[in-house]
N, C-alpha and C positions, 0 to 999 in steps of 0.2 A: 504494500500500500504506500501511501504518502506520509512522510514524516517531516515536520517542521521544527527547526531548532533555532531559537532566538539567542542572541548574545550581545554583549556590549553595555549592559546595564551596570549601574554602580552608584556611588555617592559623589556628588559634585556640588560646589558652591553656587549660589545664585549668580547668574551672569555667565556661567561656564557653559561648556558644550559636551555633548556625548554623541556617538554614532552607534545606532543599533543595527544589527543585521539579522536576517531571517533566511536560512538556507533550507531549501526543499530537496528531499531525496526520494528516490523510488523510480518506477518505470511505467511505461505505457500511458503517460499523461502529458498534457501541456497545461500551462497556467495562463488563464485569460485575464485574471484580475487578482490583485493582492491588496491587503489593507492592514493598517496598524490600528489597534484599539487599546484603550487603557481603562483601568479600573482602580480608583482610590478607595480606601476604607470608607464605608457608609454611602458610597455612590454607585450608580449603575455603570455598567461597561459602556463606553462611548467610542464612536469612531473618531480617530485622530487624523488619518490621511489614507488615501487609497490611490492606486495606480493601475492602469489597464495595460493590456498587451500592446496597445498603440502608443503607450507612454503618456497618456493624458492623466492628470492628477487633480485631486480635490483635497481641501483641508478644512478642518474645523476652524471656526472664526477665532477661537482662543489661541491657536498656534500659527495662524496665517502670518507670513512674513518672518517667522522664526524657525520653522521646521521645513525640511525639504525631503520628499520621498523620491527614491529612484530604484531602478532595478537593472540587473544584469541577466538577460534572458539565457545567455549561454551557460551561466552558472546556476540558474534557477534560484537567484538570491535577490532579496529586496533589502533596501537600506532606509534608515530614517536618520538624517542629520538634524540634530537638535541644538540650536544656538540660543543664546540669551535666556537660559533656563531660569524658571521661576519656581518658588516653593510649591505653588499650586500645580506644577507639572508632576509632582511626586505621585507615583502610581506603579502598578504592575502593567507592563506593556505587552500586548499579545499580538502575534502575527496570525493572519487568516488568509488562506489561499483558496481561490475558486478555480477548480481544475476541470478539464474535459478529458475523458478517457479516449484512447485511440479508436475504440470500437463504438464510440458515441456515449452520450450520457454525461451528466455533470454532478459534481458534489463539492463540498467544502471541508477544509481541515483547519483546526486550530493548533497553534503551538502552545507550549506550557507556560510561557511568559517569562519576562525578565524584569527585575525590580530596578526602578529608577528613583533615587532619592535626592532631592535638591534642598540644601540647607540655606537658611537665611543669614 
């Protein structure tokens, strides 16, 4: 099947930067869209950024201008460059991949998440 592994989380001071990555492994599939989500304690999981196979992207208003999502199709990897981090960005960040099987049909997979903590 498909496995997603996030990395790059950690502790950073306000105003600093982090880059997250999400690597997909498996066979017999192609990724047509990927997204980053986050969930802070006491809050619902929310969409942060998404990117399609045509490289179009969208961002939540709270991160627009600070975060940049990109992907490397050859490596089946998505990235999230996070700049000017704020304490309110603290959350577990999750990767989600929307895939198409070679024989047809679509499904979605979640990664297990990576913790991002921004100190004031």
